[in-house]
C-alpha positions as CSV (number, residue, x, y, z in Angstrom):
1,X,0.0,0.0,0.0
2,X,1.4,3.4,-0.9
3,X,2.2,6.0,1.6
4,X,-0.7,8.2,0.5
5,X,-3.1,5.3,0.9
6,X,-1.8,4.6,4.4
7,X,-2.1,8.3,5.3
8,X,-5.7,8.4,4.0
9,X,-6.7,5.3,6.0
10,X,-5.2,6.8,9.1
11,X,-7.0,10.0,8.5
12,X,-10.3,8.1,8.0
13,X,-9.7,6.2,11.2
14,X,-9.1,9.4,13.1
15,X,-12.2,10.9,11.6
16,X,-14.3,8.0,12.8
17,X,-12.9,8.0,16.3
18,X,-13.4,11.8,16.5
19,X,-17.1,11.4,15.5
20,X,-17.7,8.7,18.0
21,X,-16.0,10.7,20.8
22,X,-18.0,13.9,19.9
23,X,-21.4,12.2,19.8
24,X,-20.8,9.5,22.4
25,X,-22.2,6.7,20.3
26,X,-23.3,6.3,16.7
27,X,-24.6,3.5,14.6
28,X,-22.5,2.6,11.5
29,X,-25.1,4.2,9.3
30,X,-25.0,7.4,11.4
31,X,-21.2,7.3,11.3
32,X,-21.2,7.3,7.5
33,X,-23.5,10.3,7.5
34,X,-21.4,12.2,10.1
35,X,-18.1,11.5,8.5
36,X,-19.0,11.5,4.8
37,X,-17.3,8.1,4.4
38,X,-18.9,5.3,2.6
39,X,-20.8,2.6,4.5
40,X,-18.2,0.0,3.4
41,X,-15.3,2.2,4.5
42,X,-16.9,2.8,7.9
43,X,-17.6,-0.9,8.4
44,X,-14.0,-1.8,7.7
45,X,-12.6,0.9,9.9
46,X,-15.0,0.0,12.8
47,X,-13.9,-3.7,12.5
48,X,-10.2,-2.6,12.7
49,X,-10.9,-0.3,15.7
50,X,-12.9,-3.0,17.5
51,X,-10.0,-5.5,17.0
52,X,-7.6,-3.0,18.4
53,X,-9.8,-2.4,21.5
54,X,-10.5,1.2,20.6
55,X,-14.2,0.9,20.1
56,X,-17.0,-1.4,21.3
57,X,-19.8,-2.5,19.0
58,X,-23.2,-3.8,20.2
59,X,-26.6,-4.3,18.7
60,X,-29.3,-1.7,19.1
61,X,-32.5,-0.6,17.5
62,X,-32.9,2.5,15.4
63,X,-36.3,3.4,13.8
64,X,-37.5,-0.2,14.5
65,X,-34.5,-1.8,12.8
66,X,-31.5,-3.6,14.2
67,X,-28.3,-1.6,14.0
68,X,-24.7,-1.7,15.2
69,X,-24.0,1.0,17.8
70,X,-20.3,2.1,18.0
71,X,-18.9,3.6,21.2
72,X,-15.4,4.2,22.5
73,X,-14.2,1.2,24.5
74,X,-14.4,1.4,28.2
75,X,-11.1,0.5,29.7
76,X,-11.5,-1.2,33.1
77,X,-14.6,0.9,34.1
78,X,-15.7,4.5,34.0
79,X,-14.9,7.6,36.0
80,X,-17.2,10.5,36.5
81,X,-16.1,14.1,37.2
82,X,-18.6,16.8,38.2
83,X,-18.1,20.5,38.7
84,X,-21.1,22.2,40.4
85,X,-20.2,25.9,40.1
86,X,-22.0,29.0,41.2
87,X,-24.0,29.2,38.0
88,X,-23.3,26.0,36.1
89,X,-23.1,22.2,36.2
90,X,-20.5,20.2,34.2
91,X,-20.4,16.4,34.1
92,X,-17.8,14.3,32.3
93,X,-17.5,10.6,31.8
94,X,-14.1,9.1,31.1
95,X,-12.5,5.7,30.9
96,X,-9.7,4.4,33.2
97,X,-7.1,5.9,30.8
98,X,-8.8,9.4,31.4
99,X,-10.1,9.6,27.9
100,X,-13.2,11.7,28.0
101,X,-16.1,9.8,26.4
102,X,-18.9,12.3,27.0
103,X,-19.2,15.7,28.6
104,X,-21.9,18.3,29.0
105,X,-22.6,21.6,30.7
106,X,-25.9,23.0,32.0
107,X,-26.7,26.4,33.5
108,X,-27.8,26.6,37.1
109,X,-29.9,29.3,38.8
110,X,-28.3,31.6,41.3
111,X,-28.2,30.0,44.8
112,X,-29.3,26.7,43.4
113,X,-30.7,24.2,45.9
114,X,-28.7,21.2,46.9
115,X,-31.5,18.7,46.2
116,X,-32.4,20.0,42.7
117,X,-28.7,20.4,41.7
118,X,-27.9,16.8,42.7
119,X,-31.1,15.6,40.9
120,X,-29.9,17.4,37.7
121,X,-26.5,16.0,38.1
122,X,-27.8,12.4,38.5
123,X,-30.1,12.7,35.5
124,X,-27.4,14.2,33.3
125,X,-25.0,11.4,34.3
126,X,-27.6,8.7,33.3
127,X,-28.0,10.5,30.0
128,X,-24.3,10.6,29.3
129,X,-23.9,6.9,30.2
130,X,-26.7,6.0,27.8
131,X,-25.0,8.1,25.2
132,X,-21.8,6.1,25.4
133,X,-23.6,2.7,25.7
134,X,-22.8,2.2,29.4
135,X,-24.6,1.7,32.7
136,X,-24.1,2.7,36.3
137,X,-22.5,-0.7,37.3
138,X,-19.6,0.3,35.1
139,X,-18.9,3.4,37.1
140,X,-15.9,3.2,39.4
141,X,-16.8,6.4,41.3
142,X,-17.9,10.0,41.1
143,X,-15.9,13.1,42.2
144,X,-17.6,16.5,42.7
145,X,-16.0,19.9,42.9
146,X,-17.9,22.6,44.9
147,X,-17.1,26.3,45.1
148,X,-16.6,26.2,48.9
149,X,-14.1,24.7,51.4
150,X,-14.8,21.0,51.8
151,X,-13.7,18.4,54.4
152,X,-12.8,15.5,52.1
153,X,-13.2,13.0,54.9
154,X,-16.9,13.8,55.3
155,X,-17.7,15.4,51.9
156,X,-19.3,18.4,53.7
157,X,-18.8,22.1,53.3
158,X,-16.8,23.3,56.3
159,X,-17.6,27.0,56.5
160,X,-21.3,27.9,56.9
161,X,-22.9,30.5,54.6
162,X,-20.4,30.3,51.7
163,X,-22.6,27.9,49.7
164,X,-26.0,28.8,50.9
165,X,-28.3,25.8,51.5
166,X,-25.5,23.2,51.3
167,X,-24.4,23.5,55.0
168,X,-24.7,20.2,57.0
169,X,-25.5,18.2,53.8
170,X,-23.2,15.1,53.5
171,X,-23.0,15.3,49.7
172,X,-20.8,12.2,49.3
173,X,-23.1,10.1,51.5
174,X,-26.4,11.3,49.9
175,X,-25.2,10.9,46.4
176,X,-23.3,7.7,47.0
177,X,-26.4,6.1,48.4
178,X,-28.5,7.3,45.5
179,X,-26.0,6.2,42.8
180,X,-24.6,3.1,44.5
181,X,-21.0,4.1,43.8
182,X,-18.2,5.7,45.8
183,X,-18.5,9.6,45.8
184,X,-15.7,12.0,46.6
185,X,-16.1,15.7,47.2
186,X,-13.5,18.5,47.1
187,X,-13.1,22.2,46.6
188,X,-13.3,23.2,42.9
189,X,-10.1,25.3,43.0
190,X,-8.3,22.3,44.5
191,X,-9.4,20.2,41.6
192,X,-8.4,22.8,39.1
193,X,-4.9,22.9,40.8
194,X,-4.7,19.1,40.5
195,X,-5.5,19.1,36.8
196,X,-3.2,22.0,35.9
197,X,-0.4,20.5,37.9
198,X,-0.7,17.1,36.1
199,X,-1.7,18.1,32.6
200,X,-1.7,21.9,32.3
201,X,0.4,25.0,32.7
202,X,1.9,23.9,36.1
203,X,3.0,20.5,34.8
204,X,6.8,21.4,34.8
205,X,6.7,22.5,38.4
206,X,6.5,20.7,41.7
207,X,5.1,23.6,43.7
208,X,2.3,25.7,42.3
209,X,-0.8,27.8,43.1
210,X,-3.9,27.7,41.0
211,X,-6.2,30.7,41.3
212,X,-9.8,30.3,40.1
213,X,-11.3,33.7,39.3
214,X,-15.0,33.5,38.6
215,X,-18.1,34.6,40.4
216,X,-15.8,34.3,43.5
217,X,-12.1,33.7,43.9
218,X,-10.4,30.7,45.4
219,X,-7.0,29.0,45.2
220,X,-5.6,25.5,45.2
221,X,-2.1,24.8,46.5
222,X,0.1,22.0,45.2
223,X,3.3,21.4,47.2
224,X,5.8,18.7,46.2
225,X,3.4,17.5,43.5
226,X,0.6,16.9,46.1
227,X,-2.5,18.9,46.9
228,X,-2.3,20.8,50.2
229,X,-5.8,21.1,51.5
230,X,-5.0,22.2,55.1
231,X,-7.0,21.2,58.2
232,X,-10.7,20.7,57.2
233,X,-10.0,21.9,53.7
234,X,-9.6,25.7,54.1
235,X,-6.2,26.1,52.6
236,X,-6.2,28.5,49.6
237,X,-9.5,30.3,50.6
238,X,-8.1,33.6,49.4
239,X,-11.6,34.9,48.6
240,X,-12.1,35.4,52.3
241,X,-8.9,37.4,53.0
242,X,-9.9,40.9,54.1
243,X,-9.0,43.7,51.6
244,X,-11.4,46.4,52.8
245,X,-11.8,46.9,56.6
246,X,-15.0,49.0,56.0
247,X,-16.4,46.9,53.1
248,X,-19.5,44.8,52.7
249,X,-20.3,41.8,54.8
250,X,-19.3,38.6,53.0
251,X,-21.2,35.3,52.9
252,X,-18.7,33.9,55.4
253,X,-19.8,36.6,57.9
254,X,-16.6,38.7,57.8
255,X,-16.3,42.2,56.5
256,X,-14.6,43.3,53.3
257,X,-13.4,39.9,52.0
258,X,-11.7,39.8,48.6
259,X,-15.0,38.2,47.2
260,X,-16.9,41.3,48.2
261,X,-14.6,43.5,46.1
262,X,-13.9,41.3,43.0
263,X,-16.8,38.9,43.1
264,X,-19.3,39.0,40.2
265,X,-21.9,40.9,42.2
266,X,-19.5,43.7,43.0
267,X,-18.1,43.9,39.4
268,X,-21.6,44.0,37.9
269,X,-22.8,46.5,40.4
270,X,-19.9,48.9,39.6
271,X,-20.9,48.8,35.9
272,X,-24.7,49.1,36.3
273,X,-24.9,52.9,36.2
274,X,-22.9,53.1,32.9
275,X,-23.7,49.8,31.2
276,X,-27.0,48.8,32.6
277,X,-27.7,45.2,33.8
278,X,-25.0,42.8,32.6
279,X,-24.0,39.2,33.3
280,X,-20.4,38.1,34.0
281,X,-20.3,36.6,30.5
282,X,-21.4,40.0,29.1
283,X,-18.5,41.7,30.9
284,X,-16.0,39.2,29.6
285,X,-17.3,39.6,26.0
286,X,-17.4,43.4,26.2
287,X,-13.9,43.6,27.6
288,X,-12.7,41.3,24.8
289,X,-14.2,43.8,22.4
290,X,-12.3,46.7,24.0
291,X,-15.1,48.2,26.1
292,X,-13.2,50.6,28.4
293,X,-15.4,50.3,31.4
294,X,-15.5,46.5,31.4
295,X,-11.7,46.4,30.7
296,X,-11.1,48.7,33.7
297,X,-13.0,46.7,36.2
298,X,-11.2,43.5,35.1
299,X,-7.8,45.2,35.4
300,X,-8.7,46.5,38.8
301,X,-9.8,43.1,39.9
302,X,-6.6,41.6,38.6
303,X,-4.5,44.1,40.7
304,X,-6.5,43.4,43.8
305,X,-6.4,39.6,43.4
306,X,-2.6,39.9,42.7
307,X,-2.1,41.7,46.0
308,X,-3.8,38.9,47.9
309,X,-2.1,36.1,45.9
310,X,1.3,37.7,46.7
311,X,0.7,37.0,50.4
312,X,0.0,33.4,49.6
313,X,3.0,33.2,47.4
314,X,5.3,34.6,50.1
315,X,4.0,32.0,52.5
316,X,4.3,28.9,50.3
317,X,6.9,30.0,47.8
318,X,5.5,28.3,44.7
319,X,7.3,28.2,41.3
320,X,4.3,29.4,39.4
321,X,0.8,30.8,39.8
322,X,-1.7,29.5,37.3
323,X,-4.9,31.6,36.7
324,X,-8.1,30.0,35.6
325,X,-11.9,30.5,35.8
326,X,-14.1,32.6,33.6
327,X,-12.3,35.9,34.1
328,X,-9.1,34.3,33.0
329,X,-10.6,34.2,29.5
330,X,-9.8,37.9,29.3
331,X,-6.1,37.0,29.1
332,X,-3.6,39.8,29.8
333,X,-6.4,42.2,30.7
334,X,-6.5,40.2,34.0
335,X,-3.1,38.6,34.1
336,X,-0.9,41.7,33.5
337,X,-2.1,43.7,36.5
338,X,-2.0,40.5,38.6
339,X,1.5,39.8,37.5
340,X,2.6,43.4,38.3
341,X,0.9,43.4,41.8
342,X,2.7,40.1,42.6
343,X,6.0,41.3,41.2
344,X,5.9,44.4,43.5
345,X,5.2,42.4,46.6
346,X,7.0,39.1,46.3
347,X,10.7,38.9,47.0
348,X,12.8,38.8,43.9
349,X,14.2,35.3,43.4
350,X,17.1,35.2,40.9
351,X,17.3,31.4,41.0
352,X,13.6,30.7,40.3
353,X,11.5,33.8,39.6
354,X,7.7,33.3,40.1
355,X,5.8,32.7,36.9
356,X,2.2,33.9,36.5
357,X,0.5,31.9,33.7
358,X,-2.9,31.5,32.2
359,X,-4.5,28.1,32.7
360,X,-4.1,25.7,29.8
361,X,-7.2,23.5,30.5
362,X,-9.6,26.5,30.6
363,X,-13.1,25.9,31.9
364,X,-12.5,22.1,32.0
365,X,-9.8,22.2,34.6
366,X,-12.1,21.5,37.6
367,X,-13.9,18.6,36.0
368,X,-10.7,17.0,34.7
369,X,-9.3,17.3,38.3
370,X,-12.5,15.6,39.5
371,X,-11.8,12.7,37.0
372,X,-8.3,12.4,38.3
373,X,-9.5,12.4,41.9
374,X,-12.0,9.6,41.1
375,X,-9.4,7.4,39.5
376,X,-6.8,8.0,42.2
377,X,-9.3,7.1,44.9
378,X,-10.3,3.9,43.1
379,X,-6.7,2.9,42.6
380,X,-7.1,2.8,38.8
381,X,-5.1,5.8,37.6
382,X,-1.8,4.9,36.0
383,X,0.3,6.6,33.4
384,X,-1.4,7.9,30.2
385,X,-0.9,10.5,27.5
386,X,-2.3,13.9,28.4
387,X,-3.3,14.4,24.7
388,X,-6.4,12.4,25.4
389,X,-7.8,15.4,27.2
390,X,-8.0,17.4,24.0
391,X,-11.0,15.4,22.9
392,X,-13.7,17.8,24.2
393,X,-13.7,21.6,24.0
């Protein structure tokens, strides 16, 4: 076979795998339609992929007729990662090699209730499992990231008021009983730190800080390659460092916390008179388009966050600070003032100057960290290629 024919076959194989990954599961007829390849070509490629253990094929029914459903092969069970944010829910299903098979995000209302949020998460998980031709008995475990400090031993939020309505709810126990699988709960910034340290911007470093800047601000600390959660999970809670002694009362009960100054409610309130009612996504988009007011509030937030992060950096001496979360999508608008605020406050280190970097995994960092946590806690995670994480955008 000539080199061009070999290259074409490899390209066709990649096209088929990409289509299966994107849609979760397709019949061979649907694969032909999705890829533009002939039915015979698809049939041959699927046969090769099945023999190589890349895909699974099972009989299903479409429009009253038997058909062959093609899904990515599940290697030694499935892991589930969940990020329940302030205003969104993201669920991902991956195999034991951390290849994401299906992933979806849904919006959540402000101050969403614990019962309805867990209901939505469970229903979405069942839907994703059906999409990849799997069932709950194949799930090894579920890890959930929450925007609050968490005691990983109990799976409960440790500071009252920060995640309203979730206090005193043993999330791991409640969901574990419902799903019949092990459930692990952690702070979302911790999970973002875990993912970025393994497969993202902090991968070259042993000591790093991940700062998640979204509706609120939090940080995850990695020391010696391991997450440092602190006692009862409050390490890295920089959103509750006081920056304004006469400021507003925070959800945690203290006055003038960082979150009261750079949190989404404060940022949106500061723009209301000049820009009218906006959402955080609006501010990010407008800033990207060069809107001076939106750009200014993001730059100011960056400088204020940088001042707080500098204190954390002085305490733990990381090699890099990685910045993620929605506001990090504005790039240097946020990072440049953060970097300058940190530079002015952190001792110069000529041996290893502190790097301030944008997150490489974007909005998926927390859910990827949740997948890692699941596999580590179920003793399945081994060595694998980080390129598998590029499958979903």
